[in-house]
C-alpha positions in Angstrom: 5.0 -3.7 -21.0 5.7 -2.0 -17.7 4.8 -3.8 -14.5 3.2 -2.3 -11.4 2.4 -3.8 -8.0 -0.3 -2.0 -5.9 -1.2 -3.0 -2.4 -4.8 -2.4 -1.4 -5.6 -2.1 -5.1 -9.1 -3.5 -5.0 -10.9 -0.5 -3.5 -10.8 3.2 -2.7 -7.7 5.1 -3.9 -6.0 1.8 -4.9 -8.8 0.9 -7.2 -8.6 4.2 -9.0 -4.8 3.9 -9.3 -5.2 0.4 -10.6 -7.6 1.5 -13.3 -5.3 4.4 -14.2 -2.3 2.2 -14.8 -4.2 -0.4 -16.6 -5.4 2.3 -19.0 -1.7 3.4 -19.4 -1.0 -0.2 -20.6 0.8 -1.4 -17.5 0.5 -5.0 -16.3 -0.8 -4.5 -12.8 -0.7 -6.9 -9.9 -3.0 -5.9 -7.0 -3.5 -7.5 -3.6 -6.3 -7.4 -1.1 -6.7 -9.2 2.2 -10.5 -9.5 2.0 -12.2 -12.3 0.0 -15.1 -10.0 -0.8 -12.8 -7.3 -2.2 -11.1 -10.0 -4.2 -14.4 -11.1 -5.7 -15.5 -7.5 -6.3 -12.2 -6.6 -8.0 -12.4 -9.7 -10.2 -15.7 -8.5 -11.5 -14.8 -4.8 -11.8 -11.5 -5.4 -13.7 -12.9 -8.3 -15.8 -12.2 -6.6 -19.1 -8.5 -6.2 -18.2 -8.1 -10.0 -17.5 -5.0 -10.2 -19.7 -3.3 -7.2 -17.9 -4.2 -7.7 -14.3 -3.4 -10.3 -11.6 -5.4 -10.2 -8.4 -3.9 -11.9 -5.3 -5.2 -12.4 -1.8 -2.5 -11.4 0.6 -2.1 -9.7 4.0 0.8 -7.4 3.5 1.3 -6.9 7.2 2.6 -10.5 7.2 6.1 -11.1 5.9 5.4 -14.5 4.4 2.4 -13.2 2.4 4.6 -10.4 1.0 7.3 -12.8 0.0 4.8 -15.0 -1.8 3.2 -12.0 -3.5 6.5 -10.7 -4.8 7.7 -14.1 -6.0 4.4 -14.6 -7.9 4.7 -11.2 -9.5 8.3 -11.7 -10.5 7.6 -15.2 -11.8 4.8 -13.9 -13.9 6.1 -10.6 -15.2 9.9 -10.9 -14.6 10.1 -7.4 -13.1 8.4 -4.7 -11.1 8.9 -1.2 -12.4 6.4 0.5 -10.0 5.4 -0.2 -6.5 2.6 1.7 -4.8 2.2 1.0 -1.1 -1.4 1.9 -0.7 -2.8 -0.6 1.8 -3.7 1.1 5.1 -6.1 1.3 8.0 -7.0 3.9 10.6 -6.8 1.5 13.5 -8.7 2.2 16.7 -10.4 5.6 16.9 -10.8 7.3 20.3 -8.7 8.4 23.2 -5.4 6.5 23.0 -5.6 5.2 26.6 -8.9 3.5 25.7 -7.7 2.0 22.4 -7.5 -1.8 22.2 -3.8 -2.7 22.3 -4.0 -5.4 19.6 -5.9 -3.1 17.3 -3.3 -0.3 17.9 -0.4 -2.6 17.1 -2.2 -4.0 14.0 -2.5 -0.5 12.6 1.3 -0.1 12.9 1.8 -3.5 11.2 -0.5 -2.6 8.4 0.6 1.0 7.8 4.4 0.7 8.2 5.5 -2.9 8.6 3.8 -3.7 5.3 5.7 -1.0 3.5 9.0 -2.2 5.0 8.3 -5.8 3.8 7.2 -4.7 0.3 10.3 -2.5 -0.2 12.7 -5.1 1.4 11.7 -7.8 -1.1 11.1 -5.7 -4.2 14.0 -3.4 -4.1 16.6 -6.1 -4.9 14.8 -6.7 -8.2 14.7 -3.0 -8.9 18.4 -2.7 -8.2 19.1 -5.5 -10.7 17.2 -3.5 -13.4 18.8 -0.2 -12.3 15.3 1.2 -12.3 12.4 1.6 -9.9 9.6 3.9 -8.8 8.1 3.6 -5.4 5.2 5.6 -4.1 4.0 5.3 -0.5 0.6 6.7 0.3 0.8 8.7 3.5 -1.9 11.0 4.8 -2.9 13.8 7.1 -1.7 11.9 10.1 1.9 12.4 8.9 1.7 16.2 8.8 -0.2 17.1 11.9 -1.6 15.7 15.1 -5.1 14.2 14.8 -6.6 13.6 18.2 -8.4 10.2 18.5 -6.2 8.7 15.7 -3.0 8.1 17.6 -2.0 4.8 15.9 -2.8 6.1 12.4 -0.8 9.3 13.0 2.2 7.5 14.5 2.3 5.0 11.7 2.0 7.6 8.9 4.6 9.9 10.4 7.0 6.9 10.5 6.1 6.0 6.9 7.2 9.5 5.7 10.5 9.4 7.5 11.1 5.8 6.3 10.4 7.0 2.7 12.8 9.9 3.0 15.5 7.7 4.4 15.4 4.9 1.8 15.0 7.5 -1.0 18.6 8.7 -0.1 19.9 5.1 0.1 18.5 4.2 -3.3 19.2 7.3 -5.3 22.3 5.9 -6.9 20.4 2.9 -8.3 17.9 5.1 -10.3 15.2 4.2 -7.9 13.0 7.0 -6.6 10.9 6.8 -3.5 8.2 9.4 -2.7 5.4 9.7 -0.1 2.1 11.2 -1.4 -0.7 12.5 0.8 -3.7 12.7 -1.5 -5.9 14.6 1.0 -9.4 13.7 2.2 -11.2 11.4 -0.2 -14.6 9.8 0.8 -13.6 6.2 0.6 -14.7 3.3 2.8 -11.8 3.8 5.3 -13.0 7.3 6.1 -16.7 6.4 6.2 -16.0 3.6 8.7 -14.6 6.0 11.3 -17.1 8.8 11.2 -19.5 7.0 13.5 -16.8 5.8 15.9 -15.3 9.0 17.1 -15.6 9.2 20.9 
């Protein structure tokens, strides 16, 4: 059975991706930072108990990522597919009015997390001479979006990081792609509609 690891797999796009790969007979490990999302996912994916592992982890923190990868490898011996889906908009509004800590946290969540996940998973993929990595980018990577400076900066960085490591990993039969799925009415979008200033 193939093994997939999906960050932010408990809701939104990640939840749909998780369901898709469970139905394709993958073993799927998902992580979520929120206790409520963890509980909700445990109920939603109950019928897949033998094929899914749900872990609470903050992928913007290196230690959490190391623990997550180690648990997945220990349980399933390999990771064939990594989907870096966890992401946030960060502060919305004129950049000079943004809270500095929130701005930096957006960078940590949207790009540092992808770096950490790739850093600790790729050695296992190299060992197997196989791997597929998909990084979820977004509109912020393709055009300026006023009032979303941290989101745009982090997603643009994500795309260039993806392109760079794709070339580094080509010879190991590991592909790396960035996918911008377009606007989807998930919680992350809804939460910003009332905050534009």
